[in-house]
C-alpha positions as a Markdown table, in Angstrom:
| # | Residue | x | y | z |
|---|---|---|---|---|
| 1 | Unk | 0.0 | -0.4 | 0.0 |
| 2 | Unk | 1.6 | 3.5 | -0.8 |
| 3 | Unk | 2.0 | 5.8 | 1.6 |
| 4 | Unk | -0.8 | 8.3 | 0.5 |
| 5 | Unk | -3.4 | 5.6 | 0.7 |
| 6 | Unk | -2.4 | 4.5 | 4.3 |
| 7 | Unk | -4.9 | 4.9 | 6.6 |
| 8 | Unk | -3.6 | 5.7 | 10.1 |
| 9 | Unk | -4.5 | 7.8 | 13.1 |
| 10 | Unk | -3.2 | 8.9 | 16.5 |
| 11 | Unk | -5.2 | 6.1 | 18.1 |
| 12 | Unk | -3.3 | 3.5 | 16.3 |
| 13 | Unk | 0.1 | 4.9 | 16.7 |
| 14 | Unk | -0.9 | 5.0 | 20.7 |
| 15 | Unk | -2.2 | 1.3 | 20.6 |
| 16 | Unk | 1.2 | 0.1 | 19.1 |
| 17 | Unk | 2.7 | 2.3 | 21.8 |
| 18 | Unk | 1.2 | -0.5 | 24.3 |
| 19 | Unk | 2.3 | -3.5 | 22.7 |
| 20 | Unk | 6.1 | -2.5 | 22.8 |
| 21 | Unk | 8.5 | -5.5 | 23.8 |
| 22 | Unk | 10.9 | -5.0 | 26.5 |
| 23 | Unk | 14.8 | -6.3 | 26.0 |
| 24 | Unk | 16.1 | -9.8 | 26.2 |
| 25 | Unk | 17.0 | -9.6 | 29.5 |
| 26 | Unk | 18.7 | -13.4 | 29.9 |
| 27 | Unk | 20.5 | -12.2 | 27.0 |
| 28 | Unk | 22.0 | -9.4 | 28.3 |
| 29 | Unk | 23.0 | -11.5 | 31.6 |
| 30 | Unk | 24.9 | -14.1 | 29.3 |
| 31 | Unk | 26.4 | -10.9 | 27.4 |
| 32 | Unk | 27.7 | -9.4 | 31.1 |
| 33 | Unk | 28.7 | -13.0 | 32.5 |
| 34 | Unk | 31.0 | -13.2 | 29.2 |
| 35 | Unk | 32.0 | -10.0 | 29.7 |
| 36 | Unk | 33.7 | -10.4 | 33.1 |
| 37 | Unk | 35.1 | -13.8 | 31.7 |
| 38 | Unk | 37.3 | -11.9 | 28.5 |
| 39 | Unk | 41.1 | -11.4 | 29.1 |
| 40 | Unk | 40.8 | -7.7 | 30.4 |
| 41 | Unk | 40.2 | -5.9 | 33.5 |
| 42 | Unk | 36.6 | -5.8 | 34.4 |
| 43 | Unk | 35.2 | -2.8 | 32.5 |
| 44 | Unk | 38.4 | -1.6 | 30.6 |
| 45 | Unk | 36.9 | -1.3 | 26.9 |
| 46 | Unk | 34.7 | 0.8 | 28.4 |
| 47 | Unk | 31.5 | 1.5 | 26.4 |
| 48 | Unk | 32.4 | -1.2 | 24.0 |
| 49 | Unk | 31.5 | -3.3 | 27.0 |
| 50 | Unk | 28.1 | -1.3 | 27.4 |
| 51 | Unk | 27.4 | -1.3 | 23.2 |
| 52 | Unk | 27.6 | -5.2 | 23.4 |
| 53 | Unk | 25.4 | -5.9 | 26.0 |
| 54 | Unk | 23.1 | -3.6 | 24.9 |
| 55 | Unk | 22.9 | -5.1 | 21.0 |
| 56 | Unk | 22.7 | -8.7 | 23.0 |
| 57 | Unk | 19.7 | -7.6 | 25.0 |
| 58 | Unk | 17.4 | -6.1 | 22.0 |
| 59 | Unk | 19.0 | -8.9 | 19.4 |
| 60 | Unk | 18.1 | -11.7 | 21.7 |
| 61 | Unk | 21.6 | -13.6 | 21.3 |
| 62 | Unk | 24.2 | -13.6 | 24.3 |
| 63 | Unk | 27.2 | -13.1 | 21.4 |
| 64 | Unk | 25.5 | -10.7 | 19.4 |
| 65 | Unk | 25.8 | -9.9 | 15.2 |
| 66 | Unk | 26.4 | -7.0 | 12.7 |
| 67 | Unk | 26.8 | -8.4 | 9.7 |
| 68 | Unk | 23.2 | -6.8 | 8.3 |
| 69 | Unk | 23.4 | -3.1 | 9.4 |
| 70 | Unk | 21.0 | -0.7 | 7.3 |
| 71 | Unk | 21.3 | 3.0 | 7.3 |
| 72 | Unk | 17.7 | 5.2 | 6.6 |
| 73 | Unk | 18.0 | 8.7 | 5.6 |
| 74 | Unk | 14.6 | 10.4 | 5.5 |
| 75 | Unk | 14.0 | 13.6 | 3.4 |
| 76 | Unk | 11.3 | 16.6 | 3.8 |
| 77 | Unk | 11.2 | 20.3 | 3.6 |
| 78 | Unk | 9.8 | 22.7 | 6.4 |
| 79 | Unk | 7.6 | 25.4 | 5.0 |
| 80 | Unk | 9.4 | 28.0 | 7.9 |
| 81 | Unk | 12.4 | 27.7 | 5.5 |
| 82 | Unk | 10.9 | 30.5 | 4.2 |
| 83 | Unk | 11.5 | 33.0 | 6.5 |
| 84 | Unk | 15.4 | 32.8 | 6.1 |
| 85 | Unk | 16.0 | 30.3 | 9.5 |
| 86 | Unk | 18.5 | 28.4 | 7.2 |
| 87 | Unk | 21.9 | 29.3 | 5.0 |
| 88 | Unk | 20.7 | 27.3 | 2.3 |
| 89 | Unk | 17.6 | 27.3 | 0.1 |
| 90 | Unk | 14.9 | 24.5 | 0.4 |
| 91 | Unk | 15.9 | 23.4 | -3.0 |
| 92 | Unk | 18.9 | 21.7 | -1.4 |
| 93 | Unk | 17.0 | 18.8 | 0.2 |
| 94 | Unk | 16.0 | 17.4 | -3.4 |
| 95 | Unk | 19.4 | 18.3 | -4.7 |
| 96 | Unk | 21.1 | 16.2 | -1.7 |
| 97 | Unk | 18.7 | 13.4 | -2.1 |
| 98 | Unk | 20.1 | 13.3 | -5.6 |
| 99 | Unk | 23.7 | 13.3 | -4.3 |
| 100 | Unk | 22.8 | 10.5 | -2.1 |
| 101 | Unk | 21.3 | 8.3 | -5.0 |
| 102 | Unk | 24.5 | 9.1 | -6.7 |
| 103 | Unk | 26.6 | 8.0 | -4.3 |
| 104 | Unk | 28.4 | 11.7 | -3.8 |
| 105 | Unk | 27.6 | 12.3 | 0.0 |
| 106 | Unk | 29.3 | 11.6 | 3.4 |
| 107 | Unk | 26.8 | 9.0 | 4.7 |
| 108 | Unk | 27.4 | 7.3 | 1.5 |
| 109 | Unk | 31.0 | 6.6 | 2.1 |
| 110 | Unk | 30.5 | 5.7 | 5.7 |
| 111 | Unk | 27.7 | 3.3 | 4.9 |
| 112 | Unk | 29.8 | 1.8 | 2.3 |
| 113 | Unk | 33.1 | 1.5 | 4.9 |
| 114 | Unk | 30.4 | 0.3 | 7.3 |
| 115 | Unk | 29.1 | -2.6 | 4.4 |
| 116 | Unk | 25.2 | -0.9 | 5.6 |
| 117 | Unk | 22.4 | -1.2 | 3.6 |
| 118 | Unk | 21.5 | 2.7 | 2.6 |
| 119 | Unk | 18.2 | 3.3 | 1.9 |
| 120 | Unk | 16.8 | 7.1 | 1.4 |
| 121 | Unk | 13.2 | 8.1 | 1.9 |
| 122 | Unk | 11.7 | 11.4 | 0.2 |
| 123 | Unk | 8.7 | 12.8 | 2.3 |
| 124 | Unk | 6.9 | 14.9 | -0.5 |
| 125 | Unk | 9.6 | 17.1 | -1.4 |
| 126 | Unk | 7.4 | 19.2 | -3.3 |
| 127 | Unk | 4.7 | 19.5 | -0.2 |
| 128 | Unk | 6.8 | 20.9 | 2.5 |
| 129 | Unk | 5.0 | 21.2 | 5.7 |
| 130 | Unk | 3.1 | 24.5 | 6.9 |
| 131 | Unk | 5.2 | 27.3 | 8.3 |
| 132 | Unk | 4.9 | 26.0 | 12.2 |
| 133 | Unk | 5.6 | 30.2 | 13.1 |
| 134 | Unk | 2.0 | 30.7 | 11.5 |
| 135 | Unk | 0.4 | 27.2 | 12.5 |
| 136 | Unk | 0.3 | 23.6 | 12.5 |
| 137 | Unk | 2.7 | 22.1 | 10.4 |
| 138 | Unk | 0.3 | 19.3 | 9.9 |
| 139 | Unk | -2.5 | 18.1 | 9.9 |
| 140 | Unk | -3.1 | 14.5 | 11.9 |
| 141 | Unk | -4.2 | 12.3 | 9.2 |
| 142 | Unk | -1.2 | 13.7 | 7.7 |
| 143 | Unk | 1.5 | 13.5 | 10.6 |
| 144 | Unk | 0.4 | 9.9 | 11.2 |
| 145 | Unk | 1.0 | 8.9 | 7.9 |
| 146 | Unk | 4.3 | 10.2 | 8.0 |
| 147 | Unk | 5.2 | 8.1 | 11.2 |
| 148 | Unk | 3.2 | 5.0 | 9.2 |
| 149 | Unk | 5.6 | 5.8 | 6.3 |
| 150 | Unk | 8.9 | 5.5 | 8.7 |
| 151 | Unk | 7.4 | 2.1 | 10.5 |
| 152 | Unk | 7.6 | 0.9 | 6.7 |
| 153 | Unk | 11.2 | 1.6 | 6.1 |
| 154 | Unk | 12.1 | -1.3 | 9.1 |
| 155 | Unk | 12.3 | -4.9 | 7.3 |
| 156 | Unk | 13.4 | -7.8 | 9.1 |
| 157 | Unk | 16.7 | -9.8 | 9.1 |
| 158 | Unk | 18.7 | -6.1 | 10.3 |
| 159 | Unk | 21.0 | -6.4 | 12.9 |
| 160 | Unk | 20.4 | -2.3 | 13.6 |
| 161 | Unk | 19.2 | 0.4 | 12.2 |
| 162 | Unk | 21.2 | 3.8 | 12.1 |
| 163 | Unk | 18.4 | 6.5 | 11.7 |
| 164 | Unk | 19.0 | 10.3 | 10.2 |
| 165 | Unk | 17.4 | 13.0 | 8.0 |
| 166 | Unk | 17.9 | 15.6 | 5.4 |
| 167 | Unk | 16.2 | 19.1 | 5.4 |
| 168 | Unk | 16.2 | 22.1 | 5.5 |
| 169 | Unk | 15.4 | 24.1 | 8.3 |
| 170 | Unk | 14.7 | 21.0 | 9.7 |
| 171 | Unk | 16.9 | 22.3 | 12.8 |
| 172 | Unk | 14.1 | 25.0 | 13.2 |
| 173 | Unk | 11.5 | 22.2 | 13.6 |
| 174 | Unk | 13.9 | 20.5 | 15.9 |
| 175 | Unk | 14.5 | 23.1 | 18.3 |
| 176 | Unk | 10.7 | 23.6 | 18.5 |
| 177 | Unk | 9.6 | 20.7 | 19.3 |
| 178 | Unk | 12.6 | 20.7 | 22.3 |
| 179 | Unk | 11.4 | 23.9 | 23.4 |
| 180 | Unk | 7.9 | 22.3 | 23.8 |
| 181 | Unk | 8.6 | 19.2 | 25.4 |
| 182 | Unk | 11.0 | 20.7 | 27.8 |
| 183 | Unk | 11.0 | 24.3 | 28.3 |
| 184 | Unk | 13.7 | 26.6 | 29.1 |
| 185 | Unk | 14.0 | 29.8 | 26.1 |
| 186 | Unk | 14.2 | 29.2 | 22.5 |
| 187 | Unk | 17.8 | 30.8 | 22.7 |
| 188 | Unk | 18.7 | 27.3 | 24.7 |
| 189 | Unk | 17.5 | 25.1 | 21.8 |
| 190 | Unk | 18.4 | 27.2 | 18.5 |
| 191 | Unk | 21.6 | 26.3 | 16.7 |
| 192 | Unk | 23.2 | 27.8 | 13.7 |
| 193 | Unk | 22.1 | 24.8 | 12.3 |
| 194 | Unk | 23.8 | 25.2 | 8.6 |
| 195 | Unk | 26.0 | 28.2 | 9.3 |
| 196 | Unk | 23.8 | 31.1 | 10.7 |
| 197 | Unk | 25.2 | 34.1 | 11.5 |
| 198 | Unk | 24.3 | 36.3 | 14.5 |
| 199 | Unk | 21.6 | 38.4 | 13.0 |
| 200 | Unk | 20.0 | 34.8 | 11.4 |
| 201 | Unk | 20.2 | 33.2 | 14.7 |
| 202 | Unk | 18.5 | 35.4 | 16.7 |
| 203 | Unk | 16.0 | 36.0 | 13.8 |
| 204 | Unk | 15.6 | 31.6 | 14.4 |
| 205 | Unk | 14.8 | 32.6 | 18.1 |
| 206 | Unk | 12.2 | 34.3 | 17.9 |
| 207 | Unk | 10.2 | 32.1 | 15.2 |
| 208 | Unk | 11.2 | 29.5 | 17.3 |
| 209 | Unk | 9.4 | 30.7 | 20.5 |
| 210 | Unk | 6.6 | 32.4 | 18.1 |
| 211 | Unk | 5.8 | 28.6 | 16.6 |
| 212 | Unk | 5.7 | 27.4 | 20.6 |
| 213 | Unk | 3.0 | 30.5 | 21.4 |
| 214 | Unk | 1.5 | 29.8 | 17.7 |
| 215 | Unk | 0.2 | 26.7 | 18.5 |
| 216 | Unk | 0.2 | 26.3 | 22.4 |
| 217 | Unk | -3.2 | 25.3 | 22.6 |
| 218 | Unk | -2.9 | 22.2 | 20.9 |
| 219 | Unk | 0.6 | 21.2 | 22.8 |
| 220 | Unk | -1.2 | 19.2 | 25.3 |
| 221 | Unk | 0.2 | 15.9 | 24.0 |
| 222 | Unk | 3.3 | 14.6 | 22.4 |
| 223 | Unk | 1.9 | 13.6 | 19.2 |
| 224 | Unk | 0.2 | 16.7 | 18.7 |
| 225 | Unk | 3.3 | 18.8 | 19.4 |
| 226 | Unk | 4.8 | 16.2 | 16.7 |
| 227 | Unk | 2.2 | 17.6 | 14.3 |
| 228 | Unk | 2.4 | 21.1 | 15.4 |
| 229 | Unk | 6.1 | 21.8 | 15.1 |
| 230 | Unk | 7.4 | 18.8 | 13.7 |
| 231 | Unk | 8.2 | 18.1 | 9.8 |
| 232 | Unk | 7.2 | 14.9 | 7.9 |
| 233 | Unk | 11.0 | 13.5 | 7.9 |
| 234 | Unk | 11.1 | 13.6 | 11.7 |
| 235 | Unk | 7.2 | 12.5 | 12.3 |
| 236 | Unk | 9.1 | 9.1 | 9.7 |
| 237 | Unk | 12.0 | 8.9 | 12.3 |
| 238 | Unk | 9.5 | 8.8 | 15.1 |
| 239 | Unk | 7.5 | 6.0 | 13.4 |
| 240 | Unk | 10.9 | 3.8 | 12.6 |
| 241 | Unk | 11.8 | 4.0 | 16.4 |
| 242 | Unk | 8.4 | 2.8 | 17.6 |
| 243 | Unk | 9.0 | -0.2 | 14.6 |
| 244 | Unk | 12.4 | -0.8 | 15.1 |
| 245 | Unk | 11.1 | -1.6 | 18.9 |
| 246 | Unk | 8.2 | -3.7 | 18.0 |
| 247 | Unk | 10.5 | -5.6 | 15.5 |
| 248 | Unk | 13.3 | -5.6 | 18.4 |
| 249 | Unk | 15.8 | -4.1 | 16.2 |
| 250 | Unk | 18.6 | -2.0 | 17.7 |
| 251 | Unk | 18.9 | 2.0 | 16.6 |
| 252 | Unk | 21.6 | 4.4 | 16.3 |
| 253 | Unk | 20.2 | 7.9 | 16.6 |
| 254 | Unk | 22.2 | 10.5 | 14.2 |
| 255 | Unk | 22.0 | 14.5 | 15.5 |
| 256 | Unk | 19.8 | 16.9 | 16.9 |
| 257 | Unk | 17.2 | 16.5 | 14.7 |
| 258 | Unk | 17.0 | 12.5 | 14.8 |
| 259 | Unk | 17.1 | 13.1 | 18.6 |
| 260 | Unk | 14.6 | 15.0 | 19.0 |
| 261 | Unk | 12.1 | 13.0 | 17.3 |
| 262 | Unk | 13.7 | 10.1 | 19.9 |
| 263 | Unk | 12.4 | 12.6 | 22.8 |
| 264 | Unk | 8.7 | 12.8 | 21.1 |
| 265 | Unk | 8.6 | 9.1 | 21.4 |
| 266 | Unk | 10.1 | 9.0 | 24.8 |
| 267 | Unk | 7.4 | 12.0 | 26.0 |
| 268 | Unk | 4.8 | 9.2 | 25.0 |
| 269 | Unk | 6.5 | 6.0 | 26.9 |
| 270 | Unk | 9.3 | 6.8 | 28.7 |
| 271 | Unk | 10.8 | 3.5 | 28.1 |
| 272 | Unk | 9.9 | 3.3 | 24.5 |
| 273 | Unk | 13.4 | 4.3 | 23.3 |
| 274 | Unk | 15.4 | 2.2 | 25.5 |
| 275 | Unk | 16.4 | 0.5 | 22.3 |
| 276 | Unk | 18.0 | 3.5 | 21.0 |
| 277 | Unk | 21.6 | 4.8 | 21.5 |
| 278 | Unk | 22.9 | 8.3 | 20.4 |
| 279 | Unk | 25.6 | 7.7 | 18.2 |
| 280 | Unk | 27.7 | 11.0 | 18.3 |
| 281 | Unk | 26.9 | 14.5 | 20.1 |
| 282 | Unk | 26.5 | 17.0 | 17.5 |
| 283 | Unk | 28.1 | 20.2 | 17.1 |
| 284 | Unk | 24.8 | 22.3 | 17.2 |
| 285 | Unk | 24.9 | 23.6 | 20.3 |
| 286 | Unk | 21.4 | 22.1 | 21.7 |
| 287 | Unk | 22.2 | 18.5 | 21.4 |
| 288 | Unk | 24.3 | 17.9 | 24.4 |
| 289 | Unk | 21.3 | 19.4 | 26.3 |
| 290 | Unk | 18.8 | 16.9 | 24.8 |
| 291 | Unk | 20.9 | 14.3 | 25.4 |
| 292 | Unk | 20.8 | 14.7 | 29.3 |
| 293 | Unk | 17.5 | 15.6 | 28.7 |
| 294 | Unk | 16.4 | 11.6 | 27.1 |
| 295 | Unk | 19.2 | 10.6 | 30.0 |
| 296 | Unk | 21.7 | 9.2 | 26.7 |
| 297 | Unk | 25.3 | 10.1 | 26.4 |
| 298 | Unk | 26.1 | 9.9 | 23.3 |
| 299 | Unk | 28.8 | 7.6 | 21.9 |
| 300 | Unk | 31.1 | 9.6 | 20.2 |
| 301 | Unk | 31.9 | 13.5 | 19.9 |
| 302 | Unk | 33.7 | 14.6 | 16.7 |
| 303 | Unk | 32.5 | 18.0 | 16.6 |
| 304 | Unk | 30.2 | 16.4 | 13.3 |
| 305 | Unk | 26.9 | 18.6 | 12.6 |
| 306 | Unk | 26.3 | 17.2 | 9.1 |
| 307 | Unk | 23.1 | 15.5 | 9.4 |
| 308 | Unk | 22.4 | 13.0 | 6.9 |
| 309 | Unk | 22.9 | 9.6 | 9.4 |
| 310 | Unk | 26.6 | 10.4 | 9.0 |
| 311 | Unk | 27.5 | 10.3 | 12.7 |
| 312 | Unk | 25.0 | 7.0 | 13.2 |
| 313 | Unk | 26.8 | 5.4 | 10.0 |
| 314 | Unk | 30.2 | 5.7 | 11.8 |
| 315 | Unk | 28.9 | 4.4 | 15.1 |
| 316 | Unk | 28.3 | 1.2 | 13.3 |
| 317 | Unk | 31.8 | 1.2 | 13.1 |
| 318 | Unk | 32.3 | 1.4 | 17.2 |
| 319 | Unk | 29.7 | -1.3 | 17.0 |
| 320 | Unk | 31.1 | -3.4 | 14.7 |
| 321 | Unk | 34.4 | -3.2 | 17.2 |
| 322 | Unk | 32.4 | -4.2 | 20.4 |
| 323 | Unk | 31.2 | -7.2 | 18.5 |
| 324 | Unk | 34.1 | -8.1 | 17.3 |
| 325 | Unk | 36.0 | -8.2 | 20.8 |
| 326 | Unk | 33.1 | -9.5 | 22.6 |
| 327 | Unk | 32.6 | -12.4 | 20.4 |
| 328 | Unk | 36.6 | -13.0 | 19.5 |
| 329 | Unk | 38.0 | -12.0 | 22.7 |
| 330 | Unk | 39.4 | -15.9 | 24.6 |
| 331 | Unk | 38.6 | -16.0 | 28.6 |
| 332 | Unk | 40.9 | -16.1 | 31.1 |
| 333 | Unk | 40.3 | -20.0 | 31.4 |
| 334 | Unk | 40.6 | -20.8 | 27.4 |
| 335 | Unk | 43.9 | -18.5 | 27.4 |
| 336 | Unk | 45.5 | -19.9 | 30.2 |
| 337 | Unk | 45.5 | -16.5 | 31.4 |
| 338 | Unk | 45.3 | -15.6 | 35.5 |
| 339 | Unk | 42.0 | -13.9 | 36.3 |
| 340 | Unk | 41.5 | -11.2 | 39.1 |
| 341 | Unk | 43.5 | -12.0 | 42.4 |
| 342 | Unk | 40.6 | -14.1 | 44.8 |
| 343 | Unk | 39.0 | -15.8 | 41.9 |
């Protein structure tokens, strides 16, 4: 069924949230026990150990695998781009999608290096969302349909999903989502995006504050926050996160905008993004604050702020390193190495 033909509502989304499976605690326990037996001091591989156990819990395998990773990039346009909140015009979204298809973007190189299946999903680029500073971005049906489209991107058989986005002005939408969900001042959530100067930063902050104020009466529920302030690609990411949870597929989140989509899902259910890790800390100034709010410290901090799932694709390599150590290292007994004193 095509995206335009899919009947879906927020009630159906909420019903799915009541069916979310939890982690496989037995697999996680077995993975932790194996970590304790490997030829290294306890905890000496740091977050690599955490990643291995996390993958075990959600793949339901004491020895996780990363033979079939997928990278999914969702692209959408935003009506508020016409207000000058980006250094680039909206046409760049479609142009970058073509660059993805041609293999010329950073995410193509990183996905290839990680041996990941890269898919790009266009979200009606010729029909941008409405200007959020003047009213809701989408009607409920359109938002729910975008979420359903994101859900359809999650197929069985993949070991991990790396999620990302492309969309001129979507950091403005992400900032508005965060302001509505977590409060504070607009300036707390607004960053330079594609490279704004101070004057445009001030305009962006003013428009984010206005967007939340204009839509305030409808912001009584996280899905309504997404409908009023989000974008089609952000809604699709939220849908993909939910579908990945239903499929027990672990998820690597990219930067600020992708994490904002995850924050909406967490606001619906505090445990709904337990299967997600934040791949990297974006240089977008609000991302660190957002990661603290959702309780997920990023895996990497390389000063990146490109989007397009570049950080999430890079983190697949980190996850592969975690799996290689977890599965391939010898135990103390196997290697004939003395364990910690007292063992």
